[in-house]
Structures are given as structure tokens and as C-alpha cells.
TORDODREN-750914 format. One line per 2 residues: number of its first residue (from 1); their letters; for each residue x, y, z of N, C-alpha, C. Coordinates in Angstrom, 1 decimal, padded with zeros to 4 digits, always signed. Layout:
TORDODREN-750914
NUM> A> X:Y:Z:X:Y:Z:X:Y:Z ~ ...
***
This chain:
TORDODREN-750914
1> MP> +099.0:+101.0:+139.1:+097.8:+100.4:+138.3:+096.8:+101.4:+137.9 ~ +096.4:+102.4:+138.7:+095.4:+103.4:+138.2:+096.0:+104.2:+137.0
3> LL> +097.3:+104.5:+137.0:+097.9:+105.2:+135.9:+097.9:+104.4:+134.6 ~ +098.1:+103.1:+134.8:+098.1:+102.2:+133.6:+096.7:+102.1:+133.0
5> VA> +095.7:+102.0:+133.9:+094.3:+101.9:+133.4:+093.9:+103.2:+132.7 ~ +094.3:+104.4:+133.3:+094.0:+105.7:+132.7:+094.7:+105.8:+131.4
7> TL> +095.9:+105.4:+131.3:+096.7:+105.5:+130.0:+096.0:+104.7:+128.9 ~ +095.6:+103.5:+129.3:+094.9:+102.6:+128.3:+093.6:+103.2:+127.8
9> VF> +092.8:+103.7:+128.8:+091.5:+104.3:+128.5:+091.6:+105.5:+127.6 ~ +092.5:+106.4:+128.0:+092.6:+107.7:+127.3:+093.4:+107.5:+126.0
11> GL> +094.1:+106.4:+125.9:+094.8:+106.1:+124.6:+093.8:+105.5:+123.6 ~ +092.8:+104.8:+124.1:+091.8:+104.2:+123.3:+090.7:+105.2:+122.9
13> LP> +090.3:+106.1:+123.8:+089.2:+107.0:+123.5:+089.2:+107.8:+122.2 ~ +090.3:+108.4:+121.9:+090.3:+109.2:+120.7:+089.9:+108.4:+119.4
15> GF> +090.6:+107.3:+119.3:+090.3:+106.4:+118.2:+088.9:+106.0:+118.1 ~ +088.3:+105.5:+119.2:+086.9:+105.1:+119.2:+085.9:+106.2:+118.9
17> AW> +086.3:+107.4:+119.4:+085.4:+108.6:+119.2:+085.3:+108.9:+117.7 ~ +086.5:+108.9:+117.1:+086.5:+109.2:+115.6:+085.9:+108.1:+114.8
19> LM> +086.0:+106.8:+115.3:+085.4:+105.7:+114.6:+083.9:+105.9:+114.6 ~ +083.3:+106.2:+115.7:+081.9:+106.4:+115.8:+081.4:+107.5:+114.9
21> FY> +082.2:+108.5:+114.7:+081.8:+109.6:+113.8:+081.8:+109.2:+112.4 ~ +082.9:+108.5:+112.0:+083.0:+108.1:+110.6:+082.0:+107.1:+110.2
23> FT> +081.6:+106.2:+111.1:+080.7:+105.2:+110.7:+079.3:+105.7:+110.7 ~ +079.0:+106.9:+111.0:+077.7:+107.5:+110.8:+077.6:+107.8:+109.3
25> EE> +078.7:+107.8:+108.6:+078.7:+108.0:+107.1:+078.3:+106.7:+106.3 ~ +078.3:+105.6:+107.0:+078.0:+104.3:+106.4:+076.6:+103.9:+106.7
27> PH> +075.7:+103.9:+105.8:+074.3:+103.5:+106.1:+074.1:+102.1:+106.4 ~ +075.0:+101.2:+106.0:+074.8:+099.7:+106.3:+075.9:+099.3:+107.3
29> PE> +075.5:+098.8:+108.4:+076.4:+098.3:+109.5:+077.4:+097.3:+109.0 ~ +078.7:+097.5:+109.4:+079.7:+096.6:+109.0:+079.8:+095.4:+110.0
31> PK> +080.3:+094.2:+109.5:+080.5:+093.1:+110.4:+081.5:+093.4:+111.5 ~ +081.1:+093.2:+112.8:+081.9:+093.6:+113.9:+083.2:+092.9:+113.9
33> RL> +083.3:+091.6:+113.4:+084.5:+090.9:+113.4:+085.5:+091.5:+112.5 ~ +085.0:+092.1:+111.3:+086.0:+092.7:+110.4:+086.5:+094.0:+110.9
35> IV> +085.6:+094.7:+111.6:+086.0:+096.0:+112.2:+087.1:+095.7:+113.3 ~ +086.9:+094.8:+114.2:+087.8:+094.4:+115.2:+089.1:+094.0:+114.6
37> LT> +089.0:+093.1:+113.6:+090.3:+092.6:+112.9:+091.1:+093.7:+112.3 ~ +090.4:+094.6:+111.6:+091.1:+095.7:+111.0:+091.7:+096.6:+112.0
39> FV> +091.0:+096.9:+113.1:+091.5:+097.7:+114.2:+092.8:+097.1:+114.8 ~ +092.7:+095.8:+115.1:+093.9:+095.1:+115.6:+095.0:+095.1:+114.7
41> CG> +094.8:+094.9:+113.4:+095.8:+094.9:+112.4:+096.5:+096.3:+112.3 ~ +095.7:+097.4:+112.5:+096.2:+098.7:+112.6:+097.2:+098.8:+113.7
43> IA> +096.9:+098.3:+114.9:+097.8:+098.3:+116.0:+099.1:+097.5:+115.7 ~ +098.9:+096.3:+115.1:+100.0:+095.4:+114.8:+101.0:+096.1:+113.8
45> FG> +100.4:+096.7:+112.7:+101.2:+097.3:+111.7:+101.9:+098.6:+112.3 ~ +101.3:+099.1:+113.4:+102.0:+100.2:+114.0:+103.3:+099.8:+114.6
47> FF> +103.4:+098.6:+115.1:+104.7:+098.1:+115.6:+105.7:+097.9:+114.4 ~ +105.2:+097.5:+113.3:+106.1:+097.3:+112.1:+106.6:+098.7:+111.7
49> AI> +105.7:+099.7:+111.8:+106.1:+101.1:+111.4:+107.2:+101.6:+112.3 ~ +107.1:+101.3:+113.6:+108.1:+101.8:+114.5:+109.5:+101.2:+114.1
51> VT> +109.5:+099.9:+113.8:+110.8:+099.3:+113.5:+111.3:+099.9:+112.2 ~ +110.4:+100.1:+111.2:+110.8:+100.6:+109.9:+111.3:+102.0:+110.0
53> EQ> +110.6:+102.8:+110.8:+111.0:+104.2:+111.0:+112.4:+104.3:+111.7 ~ +112.6:+103.4:+112.6:+113.9:+103.4:+113.3:+115.0:+103.1:+112.3
55> MF> +114.8:+102.1:+111.4:+115.7:+101.8:+110.4:+116.0:+102.9:+109.4 ~ +114.9:+103.6:+109.1:+115.0:+104.8:+108.2:+115.8:+105.9:+108.8
57> SH> +115.5:+106.2:+110.1:+116.2:+107.2:+110.8:+117.7:+106.9:+110.9 ~ +118.0:+105.7:+111.1:+119.4:+105.3:+111.2:+120.1:+105.4:+109.8
59> AE> +119.3:+105.2:+108.8:+119.9:+105.3:+107.4:+120.0:+106.7:+106.9 ~ +119.3:+107.6:+107.5:+119.3:+109.0:+107.1:+120.7:+109.6:+107.1
61> GQ> +121.5:+109.3:+108.2:+122.8:+109.8:+108.3:+123.7:+109.3:+107.2 ~ +123.5:+108.1:+106.8:+124.3:+107.5:+105.7:+124.0:+108.1:+104.3
63> WG> +122.7:+108.5:+104.2:+122.2:+109.1:+103.0:+122.4:+110.6:+102.9 ~ +122.9:+111.2:+104.0:+123.1:+112.6:+104.0:+121.8:+113.4:+104.2
65> IE> +120.8:+112.8:+104.8:+119.5:+113.5:+105.0:+119.5:+114.0:+106.5 ~ +119.3:+115.3:+106.6:+119.2:+115.9:+108.0:+118.0:+115.4:+108.7
67> GL> +118.1:+115.0:+109.9:+117.0:+114.6:+110.7:+115.9:+115.7:+110.9 ~ +114.7:+115.3:+110.7:+113.5:+116.2:+110.8:+113.5:+117.3:+109.8
69> SL> +114.3:+117.1:+108.7:+114.1:+118.0:+107.5:+112.8:+117.6:+106.8 ~ +112.5:+118.3:+105.8:+111.3:+118.0:+105.0:+111.4:+116.6:+104.4
71> IS> +112.5:+116.3:+103.9:+112.7:+115.0:+103.3:+112.6:+113.9:+104.3 ~ +113.2:+114.1:+105.5:+113.0:+113.2:+106.6:+111.6:+113.0:+107.0
73> LA> +110.9:+114.1:+107.2:+109.5:+114.0:+107.6:+108.6:+113.3:+106.5 ~ +108.9:+113.6:+105.3:+108.2:+112.9:+104.2:+108.4:+111.4:+104.2
75> GL> +109.7:+111.0:+104.4:+110.0:+109.6:+104.5:+109.2:+108.9:+105.6 ~ +109.2:+109.5:+106.8:+108.5:+109.0:+107.9:+107.0:+108.9:+107.7
77> AL> +106.5:+110.0:+107.1:+105.1:+110.0:+106.8:+104.7:+108.9:+105.8 ~ +105.5:+108.7:+104.8:+105.2:+107.7:+103.8:+105.2:+106.3:+104.4
79> IE> +106.1:+106.1:+105.3:+106.2:+104.8:+106.0:+104.9:+104.5:+106.7 ~ +104.4:+105.5:+107.4:+103.1:+105.3:+108.2:+101.9:+105.2:+107.3
81> EV> +101.9:+105.9:+106.2:+100.7:+105.8:+105.3:+100.7:+104.4:+104.6 ~ +101.9:+103.9:+104.2:+102.0:+102.6:+103.6:+101.6:+101.5:+104.7
83> MK> +102.0:+101.6:+105.9:+101.7:+100.6:+106.9:+100.2:+100.6:+107.2 ~ +099.6:+101.7:+107.3:+098.2:+101.8:+107.5:+097.4:+101.1:+106.4
85> FG> +097.8:+101.4:+105.2:+097.2:+100.7:+104.0:+097.4:+099.2:+104.1 ~ +098.7:+098.8:+104.5:+099.0:+097.4:+104.6:+098.1:+096.7:+105.6
87> AA> +097.8:+097.4:+106.7:+096.9:+096.8:+107.8:+095.5:+096.6:+107.2 ~ +095.0:+097.6:+106.5:+093.6:+097.4:+106.0:+093.6:+096.4:+104.9
89> YF> +094.6:+096.4:+104.0:+094.6:+095.4:+102.9:+094.7:+094.0:+103.5 ~ +095.6:+093.8:+104.5:+095.8:+092.5:+105.1:+094.5:+092.0:+105.7
91> AV> +093.7:+092.9:+106.4:+092.5:+092.5:+107.1:+091.3:+092.3:+106.2 ~ +091.1:+093.1:+105.2:+089.9:+093.0:+104.4:+090.1:+093.2:+102.9
93> GK> +091.3:+093.3:+102.5:+091.6:+093.6:+101.1:+090.9:+092.6:+100.1 ~ +090.9:+091.4:+100.5:+090.4:+090.3:+099.6:+089.0:+089.8:+100.1
95> SP> +088.4:+090.5:+101.0:+087.1:+090.1:+101.5:+086.0:+090.3:+100.6 ~ +085.1:+089.3:+100.3:+084.0:+089.5:+099.4:+082.9:+090.4:+100.1
97> LL> +083.0:+090.6:+101.4:+082.0:+091.5:+102.0:+082.2:+092.9:+101.7 ~ +083.3:+093.3:+101.1:+083.5:+094.7:+100.7:+082.8:+094.9:+099.3
99> DE> +081.5:+095.2:+099.4:+080.7:+095.3:+098.1:+080.3:+096.7:+097.8 ~ +080.8:+097.7:+098.6:+080.5:+099.1:+098.3:+081.8:+099.9:+098.3
101> PV> +082.0:+100.8:+097.3:+083.3:+101.5:+097.3:+083.6:+102.2:+098.6 ~ +082.6:+102.8:+099.2:+082.9:+103.6:+100.4:+083.4:+102.8:+101.6
103> ER> +083.2:+101.5:+101.5:+083.7:+100.6:+102.6:+085.2:+100.5:+102.7 ~ +085.9:+100.6:+101.5:+087.3:+100.6:+101.5:+087.9:+101.9:+102.2
105> ML> +087.2:+103.0:+102.0:+087.6:+104.2:+102.7:+087.4:+104.1:+104.2 ~ +086.2:+103.5:+104.6:+085.9:+103.3:+106.0:+086.9:+102.4:+106.7
107> YM> +087.2:+101.3:+106.1:+088.1:+100.3:+106.7:+089.6:+100.9:+106.8 ~ +089.9:+101.8:+105.9:+091.2:+102.5:+106.0:+091.2:+103.3:+107.2
109> VV> +090.1:+104.0:+107.5:+090.0:+104.8:+108.7:+090.0:+103.9:+110.0 ~ +089.4:+102.7:+109.9:+089.5:+101.8:+111.1:+090.9:+101.4:+111.3
111> AA> +091.7:+101.0:+110.3:+093.1:+100.7:+110.4:+093.9:+101.8:+111.0 ~ +093.5:+103.0:+110.5:+094.2:+104.2:+111.0:+094.0:+104.5:+112.5
113> MG> +092.8:+104.2:+112.9:+092.5:+104.3:+114.3:+093.2:+103.3:+115.2 ~ +093.4:+102.1:+114.7:+094.2:+101.2:+115.5:+095.6:+101.6:+115.5
115> FA> +096.1:+102.1:+114.4:+097.5:+102.6:+114.3:+097.7:+103.8:+115.3 ~ +096.7:+104.8:+115.3:+096.8:+105.9:+116.1:+096.7:+105.6:+117.6
117> TL> +095.9:+104.5:+117.9:+095.7:+104.1:+119.3:+097.0:+103.7:+119.9 ~ +097.8:+103.0:+119.1:+099.2:+102.6:+119.6:+100.0:+103.8:+119.9
119> EN> +100.0:+104.8:+119.0:+100.7:+106.0:+119.2:+100.2:+106.8:+120.4 ~ +098.9:+106.8:+120.6:+098.3:+107.5:+121.7:+098.8:+106.9:+123.0
121> IG> +098.7:+105.6:+123.1:+099.1:+105.0:+124.4:+100.6:+105.2:+124.6 ~ +101.4:+105.2:+123.6:+102.8:+105.5:+123.7:+103.1:+106.9:+124.2
123> AI> +102.4:+107.9:+123.6:+102.5:+109.3:+123.9:+102.1:+109.6:+125.3 ~ +100.9:+109.1:+125.7:+100.4:+109.3:+127.0:+101.3:+108.6:+128.1
125> SN> +101.8:+107.4:+127.8:+102.7:+106.8:+128.7:+103.9:+107.6:+129.0 ~ +104.5:+108.2:+127.9:+105.6:+109.1:+128.1:+105.3:+110.3:+129.0
127> TS> +104.1:+110.8:+128.9:+103.7:+111.9:+129.8:+103.7:+111.4:+131.3 ~ +103.3:+110.2:+131.6:+103.4:+109.7:+132.9:+104.8:+109.6:+133.5
129> FM> +105.7:+109.3:+132.6:+107.1:+109.2:+133.0:+107.8:+110.5:+133.1 ~ +107.4:+111.5:+132.4:+108.1:+112.7:+132.3:+107.6:+113.8:+133.2
131> TS> +106.5:+113.6:+133.9:+106.0:+114.6:+134.8:+105.9:+114.0:+136.2 ~ +105.8:+114.9:+137.2:+105.7:+114.5:+138.6:+104.2:+114.1:+138.8
133> QA> +104.0:+113.5:+139.9:+102.6:+113.0:+140.2:+101.7:+114.2:+140.3 ~ +102.1:+115.3:+140.9:+101.2:+116.5:+141.0:+100.9:+117.1:+139.7
135> AF> +101.8:+117.1:+138.7:+101.6:+117.7:+137.4:+101.0:+116.7:+136.4 ~ +100.9:+115.5:+136.8:+100.5:+114.4:+135.8:+099.1:+114.7:+135.3
137> VG> +098.2:+114.9:+136.2:+096.8:+115.0:+135.7:+096.6:+116.1:+134.6 ~ +097.2:+117.3:+134.8:+097.0:+118.3:+133.8:+097.7:+117.9:+132.5
139> AF> +098.9:+117.4:+132.6:+099.7:+117.0:+131.4:+099.0:+115.9:+130.7 ~ +098.4:+115.0:+131.5:+097.7:+113.8:+131.0:+096.5:+114.2:+130.1
141> FE> +095.7:+115.1:+130.6:+094.5:+115.5:+129.8:+094.9:+116.4:+128.7 ~ +096.0:+117.2:+128.8:+096.5:+118.0:+127.7:+097.0:+117.1:+126.6
143> AS> +097.7:+116.1:+126.9:+098.2:+115.1:+125.9:+097.1:+114.4:+125.2 ~ +096.1:+114.0:+126.0:+094.9:+113.3:+125.4:+094.2:+114.2:+124.5
145> SL> +093.9:+115.4:+124.8:+093.1:+116.3:+124.0:+093.9:+116.7:+122.7 ~ +095.2:+116.8:+122.8:+096.0:+117.2:+121.7:+096.0:+116.0:+120.7
147> RF> +096.1:+114.8:+121.2:+096.1:+113.6:+120.4:+094.7:+113.5:+119.7 ~ +093.6:+113.9:+120.4:+092.3:+113.8:+119.8:+092.1:+114.7:+118.6
149> VG> +092.5:+116.0:+118.8:+092.2:+116.9:+117.7:+093.4:+117.0:+116.8 ~ +094.5:+116.3:+117.1:+095.7:+116.4:+116.2:+096.0:+115.2:+115.5
151> AT> +096.9:+114.4:+116.0:+097.5:+113.2:+115.3:+096.4:+112.2:+115.0 ~ +095.5:+111.9:+115.9:+094.5:+110.9:+115.7:+093.6:+111.3:+114.5
153> LL> +093.1:+112.5:+114.5:+092.3:+113.0:+113.4:+093.1:+113.0:+112.1 ~ +094.4:+113.4:+112.1:+095.2:+113.4:+111.0:+095.3:+112.0:+110.3
155> HS> +095.6:+111.0:+111.2:+095.7:+109.6:+110.7:+094.4:+109.2:+110.0 ~ +093.2:+109.6:+110.5:+092.0:+109.2:+109.9:+091.8:+109.9:+108.6
157> LT> +092.2:+111.1:+108.5:+092.0:+111.9:+107.3:+092.9:+111.4:+106.1 ~ +094.2:+111.2:+106.5:+095.1:+110.8:+105.4:+094.8:+109.4:+105.0
159> SG> +094.4:+108.5:+105.9:+094.0:+107.1:+105.5:+092.7:+107.1:+104.7 ~ +091.8:+108.1:+105.1:+090.6:+108.2:+104.3:+090.9:+108.6:+102.8
161> IV> +091.9:+109.4:+102.6:+092.3:+109.9:+101.3:+092.8:+108.7:+100.5 ~ +093.7:+107.9:+101.2:+094.2:+106.7:+100.5:+093.1:+105.7:+100.2
163> GY> +092.2:+105.5:+101.1:+091.0:+104.7:+100.9:+090.2:+105.1:+099.7 ~ +090.0:+106.4:+099.6:+089.2:+107.0:+098.5:+089.8:+106.6:+097.2
165> HW> +091.1:+106.8:+097.1:+091.8:+106.5:+095.8:+091.9:+105.0:+095.5 ~ +092.0:+104.2:+096.6:+091.9:+102.8:+096.5:+090.6:+102.4:+095.8
167> AL> +089.5:+102.9:+096.4:+088.2:+102.5:+095.8:+088.0:+103.1:+094.4 ~ +088.5:+104.2:+094.2:+088.4:+104.8:+092.9:+089.2:+104.0:+091.9
169> GI> +090.4:+103.6:+092.3:+091.2:+102.8:+091.4:+090.6:+101.4:+091.0 ~ +089.9:+100.8:+092.0:+089.2:+099.6:+091.7:+088.0:+099.8:+090.7
171> AR> +087.3:+100.9:+090.9:+086.2:+101.2:+090.1:+086.6:+101.5:+088.6 ~ +087.8:+102.2:+088.5:+088.3:+102.6:+087.2:+089.3:+101.6:+086.6
173> KK> +089.5:+100.5:+087.4:+090.5:+099.5:+087.0:+091.9:+100.0:+086.8 ~ +092.2:+101.0:+087.6:+093.6:+101.6:+087.6:+094.1:+101.7:+089.0
175> VG> +094.2:+100.6:+089.7:+094.4:+100.6:+091.2:+095.8:+101.2:+091.4 ~ +096.8:+100.7:+090.7:+098.2:+101.2:+091.0:+098.3:+102.7:+090.8
177> RN> +097.8:+103.2:+089.8:+097.9:+104.6:+089.5:+097.2:+105.5:+090.5 ~ +095.9:+105.1:+090.9:+095.2:+105.8:+091.8:+095.7:+105.7:+093.2
179> LT> +096.2:+104.5:+093.6:+096.8:+104.4:+094.9:+098.1:+105.3:+095.0 ~ +098.8:+105.3:+094.0:+100.0:+106.2:+094.0:+099.7:+107.6:+094.3
181> IG> +098.6:+108.1:+093.6:+098.1:+109.5:+093.8:+097.7:+109.6:+095.2 ~ +097.0:+108.7:+095.8:+096.5:+108.7:+097.1:+097.6:+108.8:+098.1
183> FV> +098.7:+108.0:+097.9:+099.8:+108.0:+098.8:+100.6:+109.3:+098.7 ~ +100.7:+109.9:+097.5:+101.4:+111.2:+097.4:+100.7:+112.3:+098.1
185> IA> +099.3:+112.3:+098.0:+098.5:+113.4:+098.6:+098.6:+113.2:+100.2 ~ +098.4:+112.0:+100.6:+098.3:+111.7:+102.0:+099.7:+112.0:+102.7
187> TA> +100.8:+111.6:+102.0:+102.1:+111.8:+102.5:+102.4:+113.3:+102.6 ~ +102.0:+114.0:+101.6:+102.3:+115.5:+101.6:+101.5:+116.2:+102.7
189> LH> +100.3:+115.8:+102.9:+099.5:+116.4:+104.0:+100.0:+116.0:+105.4 ~ +100.4:+114.7:+105.5:+101.0:+114.2:+106.8:+102.3:+115.0:+107.1
191> TF> +103.1:+115.2:+106.0:+104.4:+115.9:+106.2:+104.2:+117.3:+106.6 ~ +103.2:+118.0:+106.0:+102.9:+119.4:+106.3:+102.4:+119.5:+107.7
193> FN> +101.6:+118.5:+108.2:+101.1:+118.5:+109.5:+102.2:+118.5:+110.5 ~ +103.2:+117.5:+110.3:+104.3:+117.4:+111.2:+105.2:+118.6:+111.2
195> YL> +105.3:+119.3:+110.0:+106.1:+120.5:+109.9:+105.4:+121.6:+110.7 ~ +104.1:+121.7:+110.7:+103.4:+122.7:+111.5:+103.6:+122.4:+113.0
197> IL> +103.5:+121.2:+113.4:+103.7:+120.8:+114.8:+105.1:+121.2:+115.3 ~ +106.1:+120.9:+114.4:+107.5:+121.2:+114.8:+107.9:+122.6:+114.8
199> NY> +107.3:+123.4:+113.9:+107.7:+124.8:+113.8:+106.8:+125.8:+114.3 ~ +105.6:+125.4:+114.6:+104.6:+126.4:+115.2:+103.9:+125.7:+116.3
201> GD> +104.1:+126.2:+117.5:+103.5:+125.6:+118.7:+102.0:+125.8:+118.9 ~ +101.5:+126.8:+118.1:+100.1:+127.1:+118.3:+099.2:+126.0:+117.7
203> IT> +098.3:+125.4:+118.4:+097.4:+124.4:+118.0:+096.4:+124.9:+117.0 ~ +096.2:+126.2:+117.0:+095.2:+126.8:+116.1:+095.5:+126.5:+114.6
205> YV> +096.8:+126.6:+114.2:+097.2:+126.4:+112.9:+096.9:+124.9:+112.5 ~ +097.1:+124.0:+113.4:+096.9:+122.6:+113.2:+095.4:+122.3:+113.0
207> VV> +094.6:+122.9:+113.9:+093.1:+122.7:+113.8:+092.5:+123.2:+112.5 ~ +093.0:+124.4:+112.1:+092.5:+125.0:+110.8:+092.9:+124.1:+109.7
209> FL> +094.1:+123.7:+109.7:+094.6:+122.8:+108.6:+093.8:+121.5:+108.5 ~ +093.5:+120.9:+109.7:+092.7:+119.6:+109.7:+091.3:+119.8:+109.3
211> LI> +090.7:+121.0:+109.7:+089.3:+121.3:+109.3:+089.2:+121.4:+107.8 ~ +090.2:+122.0:+107.2:+090.2:+122.2:+105.7:+090.3:+120.8:+105.0
213> VG> +091.2:+120.0:+105.5:+091.4:+118.7:+104.9:+090.1:+117.8:+105.2 ~ +089.6:+117.9:+106.4:+088.4:+117.2:+106.7:+087.2:+117.5:+105.8
215> FF> +087.1:+118.7:+105.4:+086.0:+119.1:+104.5:+086.1:+118.3:+103.2 ~ +087.3:+118.2:+102.6:+087.5:+117.5:+101.4:+087.3:+116.0:+101.6
217> VL> +087.7:+115.4:+102.7:+087.6:+114.0:+103.0:+086.1:+113.6:+103.1 ~ +085.4:+114.4:+103.8:+083.9:+114.1:+103.9:+083.2:+114.2:+102.6
219> ND> +083.7:+115.1:+101.7:+083.2:+115.2:+100.4:+083.5:+114.0:+099.6 ~ +084.7:+113.4:+099.8:+085.1:+112.1:+099.2:+084.2:+111.0:+099.6
221> FE> +083.8:+111.0:+100.9:+082.8:+110.0:+101.3:+081.5:+110.1:+100.5 ~ +081.0:+111.3:+100.3:+079.8:+111.4:+099.6:+079.9:+111.0:+098.1
223> KL> +081.1:+111.2:+097.5:+081.3:+110.8:+096.1:+081.3:+109.3:+096.0 ~ +081.9:+108.6:+097.0:+081.9:+107.2:+096.9:+080.6:+106.5:+097.2
225> KV> +079.7:+107.2:+097.9:+078.4:+106.7:+098.2:+077.6:+106.5:+096.9 ~ +077.8:+107.3:+095.9:+077.1:+107.2:+094.7:+077.9:+106.6:+093.5
227> LP> +079.1:+106.1:+093.9:+079.9:+105.4:+092.9:+079.4:+104.0:+092.7 ~ +079.2:+103.5:+091.5:+078.7:+102.1:+091.3:+079.7:+101.1:+091.9
229> A> +079.1:+100.1:+092.5:+080.0:+099.0:+093.1:+080.7:+098.2:+092.0
***
């Protein structure tokens, strides 16, 4: 039971921490029920992503795609980016309460945090099964910290990019075109992140990469703040 509680707590913490940071960018508080709904939808669509990714991985062999190749990584990344958008759109896409462009970007981040939370709990749970009791504490905190500065932040940034282009598309009345651009950019960055993780064990490369991406995403936040509703 203590391990289960610790897994849930540390699985939730990274997502909530980044949520608090991003919502400092929104001057007007969002309805709590919409935030919770979007977060829960992010978790739910995470399960859909797992099933879809398993189907994709099974089909790779039939299509002649080598597992964990760049094409494979791009396919998996695209599935996750589409699922996170699906979660946000299902939760708030038609809501009349979204009256500012920046809100679409923020709710994409909320959905991403729900999605990442499911991943975090899964990853930390695996740590508890793969290590001895004595080694668990160290491995547990290592996994938690890596998820915080790595995959959780990545999900928030790539979803923020999709959210930016979603809002831009609505403002310019070219939603399909702008969303496509957003998905291409987000998928490319997601793929490159996974490539770095698989081929370079040093977390320094990942942190530098995410800091660069984060700079542009925060700049996108500022652009949407002044975009007419």
C-alpha cells in the first residue's frame, strides 16, 4: 500500500507542477470543472493511445518498418499528439467559455498533463517491479525527476504548439491548415526527443533541447495574449 500511494503521488506531481506554471500565463482563472474534465480526458485518451500504439507497432512488421526507427518513432509520436488534441477537443472544443485564443493553448497543456500523468504512473510502477526494495527509493526518485524534466515537459510543450496553431487557425479561419502545421511541428519535435533519449543517455542534451523549445512556446503564449478573440 505505501508503494501504491507513493506511485500515485509522484505520478501526479509532475503534471500538477507544470500545470501551475503554465496557468500563471493566463490572467483570467479558468472554470475548475473544465480543467478537471480536460485533465481526466487526457488520461482517458492516454488509454486510447496505448491501444492505438500497440496496433501500430504490430502493423510495422507487415509494412516493413523497423521498430524504433525514425519512421516508427514519428508514427508513435503522431498518435500521441493526435490523442492529446482529441482529449482537449472532446472536453472543451465546442465550449462557449473559450473566448480567448490563449485558452485553447492552455487547455491543450491541461490535456497533455493528464496524458503524461498516465504515462508517469505507468513508468514509476514499472520501477517498483523492476528493482529490489533496497534499491527502490533511489530508482523511484530518479524516475520521477526524469519524468518531470523530460517526458512530462515535452508533452506540455508539443501540445502547446498544437494549441497555438489551433487558436491561430480559428482566428485566421484556416483551422485545418494551421492544425496540420501544428501536428507536423509537434510530431517532429516529439520524434527528435525520443531519438535523443534512445541514442544519447545524457540528460543534458534533453534538457537543452527542451529549454530551446520552451522558449518558443512561451513566446507563442505571449503572441496569443494579444491576438483578437
